[in-house]
C-alpha positions as CSV (number, residue, x, y, z in Angstrom):
1,X,6.0,237.8,53.6
2,X,5.8,234.0,53.3
3,X,8.9,233.4,55.4
4,X,7.6,235.7,58.2
5,X,4.2,233.9,58.2
6,X,6.0,230.5,58.4
7,X,8.4,231.5,61.2
8,X,5.7,233.0,63.3
9,X,3.4,230.0,62.9
10,X,6.2,227.5,63.7
11,X,7.2,229.4,66.8
12,X,3.6,229.3,68.1
13,X,3.2,225.6,67.3
14,X,6.6,224.7,68.9
15,X,5.3,226.1,72.2
16,X,2.3,223.7,72.3
17,X,2.6,220.5,74.3
18,X,2.3,217.6,71.9
19,X,0.8,214.1,72.2
20,X,-0.4,211.6,69.6
21,X,-2.7,208.7,69.3
22,X,-1.6,205.2,70.1
23,X,-2.3,203.3,66.9
24,X,-0.5,202.1,63.8
25,X,-2.1,204.9,61.6
26,X,-3.0,207.8,63.9
27,X,-6.0,208.5,61.7
28,X,-7.2,208.2,58.1
29,X,-5.5,211.6,57.6
30,X,-2.1,210.2,58.5
31,X,-2.5,207.4,56.0
32,X,-3.6,209.7,53.2
33,X,-1.0,212.2,54.0
34,X,1.7,209.5,53.5
35,X,0.7,209.3,49.8
36,X,1.3,211.4,46.8
37,X,-1.6,213.5,45.4
38,X,-1.8,211.2,42.4
39,X,-2.4,208.2,44.6
40,X,-5.2,209.8,46.6
41,X,-7.2,210.1,43.4
42,X,-7.4,206.3,43.2
43,X,-9.0,205.9,46.7
44,X,-12.6,206.6,45.7
45,X,-12.3,203.6,43.4
46,X,-11.4,201.3,46.3
47,X,-14.4,201.1,48.6
48,X,-13.1,198.0,50.3
49,X,-9.9,199.9,51.2
50,X,-11.9,202.5,53.0
51,X,-14.0,199.8,54.7
52,X,-10.9,198.2,56.0
53,X,-9.3,201.4,57.2
54,X,-12.5,202.4,59.0
55,X,-13.2,199.2,60.9
56,X,-11.8,197.0,63.6
57,X,-9.6,194.6,61.7
58,X,-8.9,191.0,62.8
59,X,-6.6,188.8,60.7
60,X,-6.2,185.1,60.8
61,X,-2.6,184.5,61.7
62,X,-2.4,181.4,59.5
63,X,-4.1,182.7,56.4
64,X,-3.4,186.5,56.3
65,X,-1.8,187.6,53.0
66,X,1.1,189.9,52.2
67,X,-1.4,192.6,51.2
68,X,-3.1,192.4,54.6
69,X,0.2,192.9,56.4
70,X,1.2,195.7,54.1
71,X,-2.1,197.5,54.9
72,X,-1.4,197.5,58.6
73,X,1.8,199.4,58.1
74,X,3.5,197.7,61.1
75,X,6.2,195.6,59.4
76,X,8.7,196.6,56.8
77,X,8.5,194.7,53.4
78,X,11.5,192.6,54.5
79,X,9.9,191.8,57.9
80,X,6.7,190.8,56.1
81,X,8.7,188.3,54.0
82,X,10.3,186.9,57.1
83,X,6.8,186.4,58.6
84,X,5.6,184.6,55.5
85,X,8.8,182.6,55.1
86,X,8.6,181.3,58.7
87,X,4.9,180.4,58.4
88,X,5.5,178.7,55.1
89,X,8.5,176.6,56.2
90,X,7.6,175.8,59.8
91,X,3.9,175.3,59.4
92,X,0.9,177.1,61.0
93,X,1.0,179.0,64.3
94,X,-0.7,177.4,67.3
95,X,-0.7,180.4,69.5
96,X,-0.4,184.2,69.0
97,X,2.5,184.2,71.4
98,X,4.5,182.2,68.9
99,X,5.1,185.5,67.0
100,X,7.9,186.2,69.4
101,X,10.1,183.6,67.8
102,X,10.1,185.3,64.4
103,X,13.7,186.3,63.5
104,X,14.7,189.8,62.6
105,X,11.5,191.5,63.8
106,X,11.7,193.8,66.9
107,X,9.6,192.7,69.8
108,X,7.6,196.0,69.9
109,X,6.4,195.4,66.3
110,X,5.4,191.9,67.1
111,X,3.3,193.2,70.1
112,X,1.6,195.7,67.9
113,X,1.0,193.1,65.2
114,X,-0.6,190.7,67.8
115,X,-3.4,193.2,68.4
116,X,-4.7,192.6,64.9
117,X,-4.4,188.8,64.9
118,X,-7.4,186.6,65.8
119,X,-6.9,183.6,68.1
120,X,-5.9,180.6,66.1
121,X,-8.7,178.4,67.4
122,X,-11.3,180.6,65.6
123,X,-10.2,179.2,62.3
124,X,-11.7,182.1,60.4
125,X,-12.8,181.3,56.8
126,X,-11.7,184.7,55.5
127,X,-8.3,186.2,55.5
128,X,-9.6,189.5,56.8
129,X,-12.8,189.7,58.9
130,X,-14.7,192.7,60.3
131,X,-17.0,192.9,63.2
132,X,-19.9,194.2,61.0
133,X,-21.5,191.9,58.5
134,X,-22.9,194.5,56.2
135,X,-24.2,198.1,55.9
136,X,-26.6,200.3,54.1
137,X,-25.5,203.9,53.2
138,X,-27.3,206.9,51.7
139,X,-25.5,210.1,51.1
140,X,-26.5,213.5,49.5
141,X,-24.4,216.6,48.9
142,X,-24.6,219.9,47.0
143,X,-22.9,223.3,46.6
144,X,-24.1,226.7,47.5
145,X,-24.6,229.0,45.6
146,X,-25.5,227.2,42.4
147,X,-22.8,226.4,39.9
148,X,-23.1,228.1,36.5
149,X,-24.0,224.8,34.8
150,X,-27.4,224.8,36.6
151,X,-28.2,228.4,35.7
152,X,-30.0,229.5,32.5
153,X,-28.0,232.1,30.7
154,X,-28.9,234.2,27.7
155,X,-32.4,232.7,27.6
156,X,-30.8,229.2,27.0
157,X,-31.4,226.1,28.9
158,X,-28.9,225.3,31.7
159,X,-25.8,223.2,30.5
160,X,-26.6,220.5,33.1
161,X,-29.7,218.5,32.6
162,X,-30.2,217.1,36.1
163,X,-30.6,218.4,39.7
164,X,-27.8,219.9,41.8
165,X,-27.6,217.0,44.2
166,X,-25.0,214.3,44.3
167,X,-26.6,211.1,45.7
168,X,-25.0,207.8,46.6
169,X,-26.6,204.6,47.9
170,X,-24.8,201.4,48.9
171,X,-25.9,198.1,50.3
172,X,-23.6,195.3,51.2
173,X,-24.2,192.1,53.1
174,X,-23.0,188.6,53.7
175,X,-25.5,185.9,52.9
176,X,-23.3,183.4,54.7
177,X,-19.7,183.3,56.0
178,X,-18.6,182.2,52.5
179,X,-20.8,184.4,50.3
180,X,-22.0,188.0,50.0
181,X,-23.8,190.5,47.8
182,X,-23.3,194.2,47.2
183,X,-25.2,196.9,45.2
184,X,-24.2,200.6,44.7
185,X,-25.9,203.4,42.8
186,X,-24.8,207.0,42.2
187,X,-26.2,210.2,40.6
188,X,-23.6,212.9,40.1
189,X,-24.6,216.5,40.4
190,X,-26.1,217.7,37.1
191,X,-27.1,214.2,36.0
192,X,-30.6,212.7,35.8
193,X,-31.5,209.4,37.5
194,X,-32.3,207.9,34.1
195,X,-29.3,208.2,31.8
196,X,-29.6,210.3,28.6
197,X,-30.2,208.4,25.4
198,X,-29.9,204.9,26.7
199,X,-32.9,205.1,29.1
200,X,-31.5,203.2,32.1
201,X,-30.2,203.8,35.6
202,X,-27.2,206.2,35.3
203,X,-24.4,204.5,37.4
204,X,-24.7,201.3,39.3
205,X,-22.4,198.5,40.6
206,X,-23.3,195.0,41.9
207,X,-21.6,191.8,42.7
208,X,-22.2,188.3,44.2
209,X,-19.3,186.3,45.5
210,X,-18.8,182.9,47.0
211,X,-15.6,181.4,48.5
212,X,-14.8,177.7,48.8
213,X,-12.4,176.2,51.3
214,X,-11.8,173.0,49.4
215,X,-11.8,171.8,45.8
216,X,-10.6,173.1,42.5
217,X,-12.8,176.2,42.5
218,X,-12.0,178.6,45.4
219,X,-13.6,181.9,44.4
220,X,-16.5,182.9,42.1
221,X,-17.6,186.5,41.5
222,X,-20.5,187.4,39.3
223,X,-21.0,191.1,38.5
224,X,-18.5,193.8,39.1
225,X,-14.9,193.0,40.2
226,X,-11.3,194.1,40.0
227,X,-8.3,192.0,38.9
228,X,-4.6,192.4,39.8
229,X,-1.7,190.7,38.2
230,X,2.0,190.8,39.1
231,X,3.5,194.3,39.4
232,X,0.7,196.0,37.5
233,X,2.4,196.4,34.1
234,X,-0.4,194.5,32.3
235,X,-3.3,194.6,34.8
236,X,-3.8,196.2,38.2
237,X,-7.2,197.7,39.2
238,X,-6.5,197.8,42.9
239,X,-5.1,200.5,45.0
240,X,-1.4,200.7,44.0
241,X,0.6,203.8,45.2
242,X,3.6,205.3,43.6
243,X,6.1,207.5,45.4
244,X,5.1,208.3,49.0
245,X,6.6,209.2,52.4
246,X,6.8,205.5,53.0
247,X,9.8,204.9,50.8
248,X,9.6,201.1,51.0
249,X,6.1,200.8,49.4
250,X,7.2,200.1,45.8
251,X,5.9,196.6,45.3
252,X,2.4,195.7,44.1
253,X,0.5,193.1,46.2
254,X,-3.2,192.5,46.1
255,X,-5.7,189.6,45.6
256,X,-6.0,188.4,42.0
257,X,-9.7,189.0,41.9
258,X,-11.9,191.0,44.3
259,X,-15.5,192.1,44.4
260,X,-16.0,195.8,43.4
261,X,-18.4,198.3,45.0
262,X,-16.7,201.6,44.3
263,X,-18.1,204.5,42.3
264,X,-15.6,204.8,39.5
265,X,-17.3,204.1,36.2
266,X,-14.2,202.8,34.3
267,X,-11.6,201.0,36.4
268,X,-13.5,197.7,37.0
269,X,-14.6,194.7,35.1
270,X,-18.2,193.4,34.8
271,X,-18.9,189.7,34.1
272,X,-17.4,186.6,35.7
273,X,-14.3,185.9,37.6
274,X,-13.2,182.5,38.9
275,X,-10.3,181.6,41.2
276,X,-8.9,178.1,41.0
277,X,-6.3,176.1,43.1
278,X,-5.0,173.1,41.3
279,X,-2.7,172.0,44.1
280,X,-0.6,173.6,46.8
281,X,1.8,175.0,44.1
282,X,-0.5,176.1,41.2
283,X,-3.2,178.8,41.4
284,X,-5.2,180.2,38.5
285,X,-7.7,183.0,37.9
286,X,-10.0,183.4,34.9
287,X,-12.0,186.5,34.0
288,X,-14.6,187.3,31.4
289,X,-15.7,190.9,31.0
290,X,-18.2,192.7,28.7
291,X,-19.5,196.2,29.1
292,X,-20.3,199.4,27.2
293,X,-17.9,202.3,27.7
294,X,-18.2,206.0,27.1
295,X,-16.2,207.2,24.0
296,X,-15.9,209.9,21.4
297,X,-16.9,208.5,18.0
298,X,-15.5,209.8,14.7
299,X,-16.6,209.3,11.1
300,X,-14.0,209.6,8.5
301,X,-14.1,208.9,4.7
302,X,-10.8,207.1,4.8
303,X,-10.8,205.2,8.1
304,X,-14.6,204.9,8.6
305,X,-16.1,204.8,12.1
306,X,-13.6,204.8,15.0
307,X,-13.2,206.1,18.5
308,X,-10.2,208.2,19.7
309,X,-10.5,208.0,23.5
310,X,-12.5,206.4,26.3
311,X,-14.0,208.9,28.7
312,X,-13.2,207.8,32.3
313,X,-15.0,210.6,34.2
314,X,-18.4,208.9,34.2
315,X,-20.1,212.2,34.0
316,X,-23.3,212.6,31.9
317,X,-24.5,216.1,32.5
318,X,-24.1,218.1,29.3
319,X,-25.2,217.2,25.7
320,X,-21.6,216.3,24.7
321,X,-21.2,214.0,27.7
322,X,-24.5,212.3,27.1
323,X,-23.7,211.8,23.4
324,X,-20.5,210.0,24.3
325,X,-22.3,207.6,26.6
326,X,-21.9,203.9,26.2
327,X,-20.9,204.2,22.5
328,X,-18.5,201.3,22.4
329,X,-18.6,197.7,23.5
330,X,-15.6,196.4,25.4
331,X,-14.9,192.6,25.6
332,X,-11.9,191.2,27.6
333,X,-10.9,187.6,28.4
334,X,-8.0,186.9,30.7
335,X,-6.1,184.0,32.3
336,X,-3.5,184.1,35.0
337,X,-1.5,181.2,36.4
338,X,0.9,181.4,39.4
339,X,3.3,178.7,40.5
340,X,4.7,178.8,44.1
341,X,7.7,176.8,45.1
342,X,9.0,177.6,48.6
343,X,10.4,181.1,48.3
344,X,9.8,181.7,44.6
345,X,6.6,182.6,42.9
346,X,6.2,182.9,39.1
347,X,3.1,184.2,37.3
348,X,2.1,183.9,33.7
349,X,-0.7,186.3,32.5
350,X,-2.6,186.6,29.2
351,X,-5.3,189.2,28.3
352,X,-7.2,189.6,25.0
353,X,-9.4,192.7,24.5
354,X,-11.7,193.6,21.6
355,X,-14.0,196.5,20.8
356,X,-16.9,196.6,18.4
357,X,-15.3,199.5,16.5
358,X,-11.6,200.2,16.0
359,X,-9.6,202.6,18.2
360,X,-7.7,205.3,16.4
361,X,-5.8,207.8,18.6
362,X,-5.8,211.5,17.9
363,X,-3.2,212.7,15.4
364,X,-0.6,214.0,17.8
365,X,3.1,213.5,17.8
366,X,3.1,211.7,21.1
367,X,0.5,209.2,19.8
368,X,2.6,208.0,16.8
369,X,3.7,204.8,18.5
370,X,0.3,204.0,20.0
371,X,-1.2,201.0,18.2
372,X,-4.6,201.4,16.6
373,X,-7.2,198.7,15.8
374,X,-10.1,196.9,17.4
375,X,-8.2,194.2,19.4
376,X,-5.1,193.7,21.5
377,X,-3.4,190.7,22.9
378,X,-1.0,191.2,25.8
379,X,1.1,188.8,27.9
380,X,3.3,189.2,30.9
381,X,5.4,187.2,33.4
382,X,6.2,188.2,36.9
383,X,8.4,186.8,39.6
384,X,8.8,187.3,43.4
385,X,11.7,185.6,45.2
386,X,12.9,185.7,48.8
387,X,16.5,184.8,49.6
388,X,17.9,185.6,53.1
389,X,17.2,189.3,53.5
390,X,16.7,189.9,49.8
391,X,13.3,190.2,48.2
392,X,13.5,190.5,44.4
393,X,10.4,191.0,42.3
394,X,9.6,192.2,38.8
395,X,7.5,191.8,35.7
396,X,8.0,191.9,31.9
397,X,5.2,192.4,29.4
398,X,4.6,192.6,25.7
399,X,1.5,193.9,23.8
400,X,0.6,193.3,20.1
401,X,3.8,191.1,19.9
402,X,6.1,194.2,19.7
403,X,5.7,196.8,22.4
404,X,7.5,195.9,25.6
405,X,7.7,197.0,29.2
406,X,9.5,195.8,32.3
407,X,9.9,196.6,36.0
408,X,12.5,195.0,38.3
409,X,12.7,195.8,42.0
410,X,14.6,194.9,45.2
411,X,13.6,195.2,48.9
412,X,16.1,194.4,51.6
413,X,17.2,195.3,55.1
414,X,20.9,196.1,55.1
415,X,20.8,196.4,58.9
416,X,18.0,196.0,61.5
417,X,17.8,199.8,61.4
418,X,18.2,200.4,57.7
419,X,15.9,199.3,54.8
420,X,16.7,199.7,51.1
421,X,14.4,199.7,48.1
422,X,15.5,199.9,44.4
423,X,13.2,199.8,41.3
424,X,14.3,199.9,37.7
425,X,11.6,200.4,35.0
426,X,11.2,200.9,31.3
427,X,7.9,201.3,29.4
428,X,8.2,201.7,25.6
429,X,6.2,204.6,24.0
430,X,4.0,202.1,22.1
431,X,3.2,200.1,25.2
432,X,-0.2,201.3,26.4
433,X,-2.0,198.8,28.8
434,X,-5.8,199.3,29.1
435,X,-5.8,198.7,32.9
436,X,-2.2,198.8,34.0
437,X,-1.1,200.5,37.2
438,X,2.6,199.8,37.7
439,X,4.9,201.8,39.9
440,X,5.8,204.8,37.7
441,X,6.2,208.5,37.8
442,X,3.2,209.2,35.4
443,X,-0.4,208.1,35.5
444,X,0.2,205.4,32.8
445,X,2.9,202.7,32.4
446,X,4.0,204.2,29.1
447,X,6.9,206.2,27.5
448,X,9.1,206.1,30.6
449,X,12.5,204.9,31.8
450,X,13.6,205.4,35.3
451,X,15.5,204.4,38.4
452,X,14.1,204.7,42.0
453,X,16.2,204.4,45.2
454,X,14.6,204.5,48.7
455,X,16.1,204.4,52.2
456,X,14.4,204.2,55.6
457,X,16.6,204.5,58.7
458,X,15.4,203.9,62.3
459,X,18.1,205.3,64.6
460,X,15.8,204.6,67.6
461,X,12.2,203.4,68.1
462,X,10.9,206.9,68.0
463,X,12.9,208.4,65.1
464,X,12.6,207.6,61.4
465,X,14.5,209.2,58.5
466,X,13.2,208.5,55.0
467,X,14.7,209.3,51.7
468,X,14.0,208.6,48.1
469,X,15.6,209.6,44.8
470,X,13.9,209.0,41.5
471,X,15.1,210.0,38.0
472,X,13.2,209.1,34.9
473,X,12.9,210.4,31.3
474,X,10.4,210.1,28.6
475,X,11.6,208.2,25.5
476,X,9.5,210.2,23.1
477,X,7.5,213.5,23.2
478,X,4.6,213.6,25.6
479,X,1.5,215.7,26.0
480,X,3.5,218.1,28.1
481,X,6.8,218.2,26.1
482,X,7.6,218.3,22.4
483,X,10.6,216.1,22.9
484,X,12.2,213.7,25.4
485,X,12.6,215.2,28.9
486,X,14.5,214.3,32.1
487,X,12.8,214.5,35.4
488,X,13.9,214.1,39.0
489,X,12.2,213.7,42.4
490,X,13.8,213.9,45.8
491,X,12.2,213.5,49.2
492,X,13.8,213.7,52.6
493,X,11.7,213.3,55.8
494,X,12.4,213.2,59.5
495,X,9.7,211.9,61.9
496,X,9.7,211.7,65.6
497,X,6.8,209.7,67.1
498,X,6.7,208.8,70.8
499,X,3.9,206.6,72.1
500,X,1.3,208.6,74.1
501,X,3.5,211.7,73.7
502,X,3.5,213.4,70.4
503,X,4.0,213.0,66.6
504,X,6.1,215.4,64.6
505,X,7.4,215.3,61.0
506,X,9.3,217.5,58.7
507,X,9.8,216.9,55.0
508,X,11.5,218.4,52.1
509,X,10.5,217.5,48.5
510,X,12.2,218.6,45.3
511,X,10.9,218.2,41.8
512,X,12.7,218.9,38.6
513,X,10.2,218.7,35.7
514,X,10.4,218.9,31.9
515,X,8.0,221.3,30.3
516,X,7.5,223.3,27.0
517,X,8.5,226.9,26.4
518,X,7.1,228.6,23.3
519,X,9.3,230.9,21.3
520,X,7.3,233.6,19.5
521,X,10.2,234.6,17.3
522,X,10.2,231.4,15.2
523,X,6.9,229.9,16.4
524,X,8.2,226.7,17.9
525,X,8.3,225.0,21.3
526,X,11.4,223.6,23.0
527,X,11.9,221.6,26.2
528,X,13.2,223.1,29.4
529,X,13.2,222.2,33.1
530,X,11.8,224.0,36.1
531,X,12.3,223.3,39.8
532,X,9.7,223.0,42.5
533,X,10.5,222.9,46.3
534,X,8.0,221.9,49.0
535,X,8.6,222.1,52.7
536,X,6.1,220.8,55.2
537,X,6.1,220.6,59.0
538,X,3.3,219.0,61.0
539,X,2.6,218.5,64.7
540,X,-0.2,216.3,66.2
541,X,-1.1,215.9,69.8
542,X,-3.8,214.9,72.4
543,X,-5.1,217.7,74.5
544,X,-6.8,215.1,76.7
545,X,-8.7,211.9,76.3
546,X,-11.4,213.6,74.3
547,X,-9.6,216.3,72.3
548,X,-7.0,215.9,69.7
549,X,-5.4,218.5,67.3
550,X,-3.0,218.8,64.5
551,X,-1.3,221.8,62.9
552,X,0.5,222.1,59.6
553,X,2.6,224.6,57.6
554,X,3.5,224.0,54.0
555,X,5.5,226.2,51.7
556,X,6.1,225.8,47.9
557,X,8.5,227.6,45.6
558,X,8.6,227.1,41.8
559,X,11.8,228.3,40.2
560,X,11.0,228.8,36.5
561,X,13.7,230.2,34.3
562,X,11.3,231.2,31.5
563,X,8.5,232.6,33.7
564,X,8.2,234.5,37.0
565,X,9.0,232.5,40.1
566,X,6.0,231.5,42.1
567,X,5.4,231.0,45.9
568,X,2.7,229.5,48.0
569,X,2.0,228.9,51.6
570,X,-0.7,226.9,53.4
571,X,-1.3,227.0,57.2
572,X,-3.9,224.7,58.8
573,X,-5.2,223.7,62.2
574,X,-7.6,220.9,63.0
575,X,-9.2,219.8,66.2
576,X,-11.0,216.5,66.8
577,X,-13.6,215.8,69.5
578,X,-13.8,212.0,70.0
579,X,-15.0,211.1,73.5
580,X,-15.1,207.4,74.2
581,X,-18.4,207.4,76.0
582,X,-20.4,210.0,74.0
583,X,-22.5,209.4,70.9
584,X,-21.2,212.7,69.4
585,X,-18.0,213.2,67.5
586,X,-16.8,216.3,65.6
587,X,-14.0,217.8,63.6
588,X,-13.2,221.4,62.8
589,X,-10.5,222.7,60.5
590,X,-9.3,226.1,59.4
591,X,-7.0,226.8,56.5
592,X,-5.3,229.9,55.3
593,X,-3.6,229.8,51.9
594,X,-1.8,232.2,49.6
595,X,-0.3,231.1,46.3
596,X,0.6,233.1,43.2
597,X,-1.5,231.0,40.8
598,X,-2.9,227.6,40.0
599,X,0.6,226.4,39.1
600,X,1.7,226.7,42.7
601,X,-1.4,225.2,44.2
602,X,-1.1,223.1,47.5
603,X,-3.1,220.0,48.4
604,X,-4.5,219.4,51.9
605,X,-6.6,216.4,53.0
606,X,-10.0,217.3,54.3
607,X,-11.9,215.1,56.8
608,X,-15.0,213.5,55.2
609,X,-17.9,211.3,56.2
610,X,-17.3,207.6,56.5
611,X,-16.3,205.8,53.3
612,X,-15.6,209.1,51.5
613,X,-12.5,211.1,50.9
614,X,-11.6,214.6,49.9
615,X,-8.2,216.0,48.9
616,X,-8.8,219.5,47.6
617,X,-6.1,221.9,46.3
618,X,-5.9,225.6,47.1
619,X,-4.6,228.5,45.1
620,X,-5.0,232.2,45.2
621,X,-5.5,233.9,48.5
622,X,-8.3,232.9,50.9
623,X,-9.6,230.9,53.8
624,X,-11.3,227.5,54.1
625,X,-13.3,226.2,57.1
626,X,-14.6,222.7,57.7
627,X,-17.0,221.3,60.3
628,X,-17.9,217.7,60.4
629,X,-20.1,216.0,63.0
630,X,-21.6,212.6,63.6
631,X,-24.0,211.1,66.0
632,X,-24.7,207.5,66.8
633,X,-28.5,207.3,66.9
634,X,-28.4,203.8,68.3
635,X,-26.3,200.7,68.0
636,X,-26.8,200.4,64.3
637,X,-27.8,203.9,62.9
638,X,-25.3,206.7,62.5
639,X,-26.0,210.2,61.1
640,X,-23.2,212.4,59.7
641,X,-23.0,215.9,58.4
642,X,-20.2,218.0,56.8
643,X,-20.0,221.6,55.7
644,X,-16.9,223.1,53.9
645,X,-16.9,226.8,53.1
646,X,-14.3,228.7,51.0
647,X,-13.6,232.4,50.8
648,X,-11.4,233.5,47.9
649,X,-10.4,237.1,48.7
650,X,-11.3,239.5,46.0
651,X,-12.4,236.8,43.5
652,X,-15.3,237.3,41.2
653,X,-15.8,233.6,40.6
654,X,-14.6,230.3,42.2
655,X,-13.8,227.6,39.7
656,X,-14.2,227.8,35.9
657,X,-16.6,227.0,33.1
658,X,-19.9,225.3,34.0
659,X,-18.5,224.4,37.5
660,X,-17.8,228.1,38.4
661,X,-19.6,229.7,41.3
662,X,-20.2,233.5,41.0
663,X,-18.7,235.5,43.9
664,X,-15.9,234.9,46.4
665,X,-17.9,232.4,48.7
666,X,-18.7,228.7,48.0
667,X,-19.9,226.0,50.3
668,X,-20.4,222.3,50.1
669,X,-23.0,220.6,52.3
670,X,-23.0,216.8,52.8
671,X,-25.2,214.5,54.9
672,X,-25.1,210.8,55.3
673,X,-27.1,208.1,57.0
674,X,-25.4,204.8,57.7
675,X,-27.0,201.5,59.0
676,X,-24.6,198.7,60.0
677,X,-25.5,195.1,60.8
């Protein structure tokens, strides 16, 4: 059945004339689709990432950083290093046209890059500038019908204490070209405006920053901020992806300190951050952080009072969630120093953390090596070196003077048409960073040893072939396996993209995963491996100047030797109405999906209102329809609305637990008002 559906759909799509948009990223969808599902989950934490993606970017050619150039996705990692090497050794550019002299970079890429470079004479004070200076945003959303958590059952009060509406407000402005202020507040559906037992506003973020062009102090941030050091083994709160369709994106690169205005209630610091520049070679960053975190508290006659885990969801709807609210006090002090000498940069990083009560992990076999206690001191050293066409980078870290981790990578161009990436990593079972985000196969840089190999081949300007191979194994039992397990990932992609013509890609992804199997005869679990295959084909095109469309078919097969094999298919079509002279814009999308269970679920990006994202997964058999529209009321005010409806054929409920909705239909309605200035 699945093969017949796929073949029929592919034949129909193949007969359609294809065109694509003329831009680096065809749309937000294309950027998000290039990432793995685990990476997408980080995006809501990075409001500035969305602001950059959604605005007209202009970079100062003489001050733009490596992270700025990576974001544009025009140059390969090696070409970015060539750009920085040329600017560092031959001095600043005097004209945009000088880009043509850069060695080893094709002319068509330099022309594309020049569109995002500001004239040199502007002497912009910021690396990245945007046309708008600030914005005010208010957003509200809810589900229909009501979720079970809002409904009184068996004459008991509803599980959720607050209203059904999810409300977000943000305000961000620049006080001057060198300083700015931001404030964000959020109420999740089911929460009250005033938080549970602490009697204060539920979730808020704020910051004030000031930059200095001269002197020892270059940056000051008061309030909420993120910090990023090295390759993320010790500390990296920015957006750092793992494996994606862009097989060269394996190296972390982000500003050391950055103001924060996201909605995540965990992955940020609150306090003071200072950036220092001692001279042209030495740069330092200092951070001081203090905040109450949500945690589960335990009382024990032997160990006394302790906490076993920190809740990162930020949800305070039920009694249990409210009781865990702000139970522990987290204090962190950190210092980072970086030395730059021509083509070599070395960083030294130290972080000390302390809680008011000790941490004691749950008694599980996979937690045996995890250190307990109320404090932790960690250090790391990272290096980034460029020699000819070779970019070597890495980081080594140690925590509590005994648990170690390292990552060592290479980026190079073997040929103008062939790029290579290699990354070797090992994180000991006892190494558990509080805010690490290194390139790894799992969500934490812990209990893993692996080798990644990536290739990107450009046979012509229109064709790209991408490949990565990644094999890793856990060094100790994990929450999924009762013993060490070997895992593999393989991705092969072909993309054909012709300017003003069409965009087509086909990819194949293979996963070999370790899992547990339970033996009822002797009541024990053992480790086995199952295989998962994903095939995706997507076309995008312009029907005319106002109408664009994209179509996708994705098929998944899970080959499980201890259970029944599972299949899944997802077919989607989306059409965008974006006239250049009209105040109206709109998106409509229709999805059909049929999978055997949650295990064979398929993810598909869903267009959302500005500064928001959505990557839902689909399982079972059903349909999903999306309509989004926006109208520009005047030069500054914009109103947006979005409705997503799901029909799960034959289902009695959609979802589970308190989040379940009775019946086969569920809809989410969202509205947003945005004022820019």
